[in-house]
N, C-alpha and C positions, 0 to 999 in steps of 0.2 A: 377410535379417533385415526389410527394407522388405516384403516379399511377406508374411512370417510377421506383422507389424503389422498390414497391411491384410486378413488374414485374421481378425484376432481379433474387431473390431466385430460382421462379420457370423456367427461363431460366436456372439456373444451374442445379437445378433438372433434369429438361429433357433431359440433358447431360447425366446423371448417366448410363442408361440403356445403352449406345455406349459404356462406359468404363468399364462397369461390366464384369464379368468374367462369360458369360453364356453358357449353351450348355443344349440340350433334354437330359432327364433323362430317362423317360421312358413314355408309353401311357397305361393308366388305363381302361379296360373295364370288363364288366360281361361275363360269361360264364355259361353255365348250368349244367358242368360235368369237374370238373378240370382235373382227369385223363385223360378223353378221348381227350381232348384239349392238353394235355402236351405229348400225345403220338402222336397226329398227328403234331403238331408242330416238336418235335424232329424226328421224321422219314421220314413225307413228306417236311418240310422246312429245316431241317439240322441244327435248333438252339439247343443251350443246356440249360437243365433247372439248371439255376445259384442258387437260393433257393428257399425254400417253408415255410410257416407258417401259422399256425393256429391260431386262436383267438375265444376260443371256447364260452369267455363270451359275444362276440360279433356278435357272431353265422357267422362267415365268415372266410374264407381259402384263402392266395393269393399264387401265384406262378410266379416267373421272370424269363424269358425264353430271350435268344438272341444268336448272333451271337459270342460275346465277353464279357469280365468280364464288371461289371456296371460301376466302375469307369472310363471307358473309351468309353464305346459302350453305345447306345439307346438301351433300353428293351423295351419288352410289359410285364406289370403286371396284370396277370389276377385275378379276383376276384370270388369268388363262394360263394354265399349267401347259407346257409344251406335250402335246401329244395325247392330251386328255380331253376327250370331245363330248364327255357327259357325266353328270353326277347324281346323286340320289339326294332330291331334295327333304324327304323323311315327312313326319307326320308333324312337328311341332312347328314348323316355321309356315305361317299364316300367309301373309300379303305385305306388299307394298301400297302406300295410296297416293295418287294423284289428285291436287283438287284443281279444278276447271270450271269456269265461267259457264262454258257449254258442253255436258257431258254428252249429248247426242251428236253434235257436231263432233267430238273430238272420238267417239267411237264411227261415226262415218268415215274418218281420215284413217283411223286403224284398219278399219274393213278394207278400203280402196288401196293399201298398201300390202294387205296379206296377212294383217294381223288376226289372231282369233280371238272373239270375244265370246266368254263363259257365262255371262247375263247380261242380256239385253239392258237398255237404260231404262230407269223408271223408279217410282218412289219407293223405298223400303218397306218392308211390310210392316203395316202397323205406324207409318210415321209418313213425313211429307218431303224428308232428303231424298233429292235423284242421286242414284249411284248406278254403276255398272262395272261387269270386273273383265279386265283380258289378261292374256295367257301370253308371255313373249316366249321367245324362240326354245329358252332352256327348260320353259313349265314353270317360271316363278309367276306368281298372281301378283296384279296390279288393282287395286280398286280404284276406281275413277270415282270421285264425288264433287258434285255441283255445288258452288263456293263463288261468293263474289270475289273481287280481286284479294289477293293475298302475298305477301312479300315472300311466302316459302310455301310453292305448289308441291313440292316432294314431303307431304305432310305425315307421313306416319310409318310404321315397321309394327307389323304386327306379331306377336310371339305366344305361343300356348304355354302356360303353366301347370302345375300339379295343384299348387295351394295358393289362391290369389291373394289372400292376408299375408301371408309369408312374403310374397314378392313385392307388395306395396311396401311393407316393412322394409324389406332390404334396399328399393330402389331410392325411398325416403331416405333412409338411413347412408346407404353407401355411396349415393349419389346426389343427395340433395335435391332430388326432383320431387315435385308436388302432384298430388293426386288430383287432378284437373276434374274427373267425371269418372264414375260408377254406374254402370248400368247391369240391372239384373233383368234377363229374360226368362224366367222359368218357363213360358211357354215354348222353348226354343232351348232350354236345358243349357243356359251359359249364362255366365257373367261376366263384365270386361270391364278394364282400368285404365284410363289413360293418362299417362304420366308423362310430364314433362317439365320445362323452365318457363314456359311463359303460356297466356293463353291459347289454347287448342286451336284458333281460329289462326293464329297471327306465327306459327312454329310447327316444328317435328315433334309430334309426339310417339312414343312407343304405347301399343294399344297390347295390354297384357288380356290374352282369353283364358278365363277356366271353364270349360267342359265338366257339366255336372259327372261326378264319379271318376274321372279321367284323371289320376294322378301322374302318369310318365308317358313322353313321347319318343320317338327315335328322331337323332338329330340329321342322318343321314350325313352326307360330305361337301354340299354343296353352299349351305347358307353359314358364312364365318363368324363375323361380329359388329357391332357399330363402336364408333371412335367417337369420343365426347372431349372438350378441352378442357384443361385446368391448369392454374397459374401456380402449382405446387404439386408435382408427382409425388416426391418423396411423403410430403404430408397427406396427401390423398391414400395413398398406398397403407398408411399407418390406420388409417379409418376403415380401411376393407377389411383389414386383417381383424378389428376388432368386431365388425360386423360378421364376418365368417364365421367367427367363434359363437356367435350368437346365433345366427338362423340359417349357416351353412353356405357351401361355396367354396371356393376356394384360388388363392393369387396362382396365376399359371406362368407368369414374367416376373422377377422382382424390379421395382424399380429402379431405370438406370438409363444410360444412353444407347440406343440401338447402333450394332457394329458397322461402321463405314458410312452409316447417313448422321449420327449423333444427335439425333432427334430424343428425347428422353420419354419414357412410355411406363406404363405399369398396365399389366392385363389379367384378368382373373375372371371366374365363371359365377354367374348367379347360383342359388340354391337348385335350379332345375339344369343347370351344365349351359345356359346362354353366355357368350363370351362379350365382355365389353373390354376396350382398350381406351385409359386416358391418356391423354396426347399433352404434353407443354407447350402451352400457348405461343410462348414466343419462339419456340425451336420451331413448332408448326407454320408460324408466319416468317421463319427465315427460310423453311423449304420452299413455300410457295415464292418468294422472291427470286430464289435463286433457279427456278424451273427455266 
């Protein structure tokens, strides 16, 4: 009886991520020249510079860019650390993705502005979807996907993982994501899973890729994390602790307000070491209003 009683609160707690109001807020990564990257993203990709901040006492600057306002869209948060001009992207990070109604035209525009195209536009092998790949000035890869009109053009973050089933379970349990699609391509020796909070064509998804037989990747020091909104950082942290015990990973910053900013967050690693930050929805809204 005592054991059943102790399981009940945990079962209730594990329901919380599915009820919580969650969405992808931004992805954070480091660049060697902030102005150069802003110029590339605005001119080549058509993103807008949404805000910029300099924190001289911590020796870094940030720029937020995207295709729509931060209170409704997923954006990139670029970090420039004073004096650091290059980073190691590592072998684990895959790509970001941008949905466009005309990939051929987008590739022309990128090339005209001096951008690097690493895969020419055309149908995917064995399919009809039109894609291309571009590389930004720091070496980050962007997949360009042809799609109809979408509310969220910045549509994917792709990360490689060592055990796909474990990762699917982790993101379902710890973050309340749904498995939207799973694709196995034995001829290319990989399996991928699309994880997210809404239909793949309407929102940003996490694309987790497992390459047959590869269980570990280098993380480098370039890619940092994704941030996701939550209505209760403390409750969410309790869920993560439970899931960490079962599947691995660990909390790297306990739930609470950030010094100087006041926004409540909790940050943690998944079983592969990929970092996620959960941000209090109300605090995040306040942050945007005070820009």
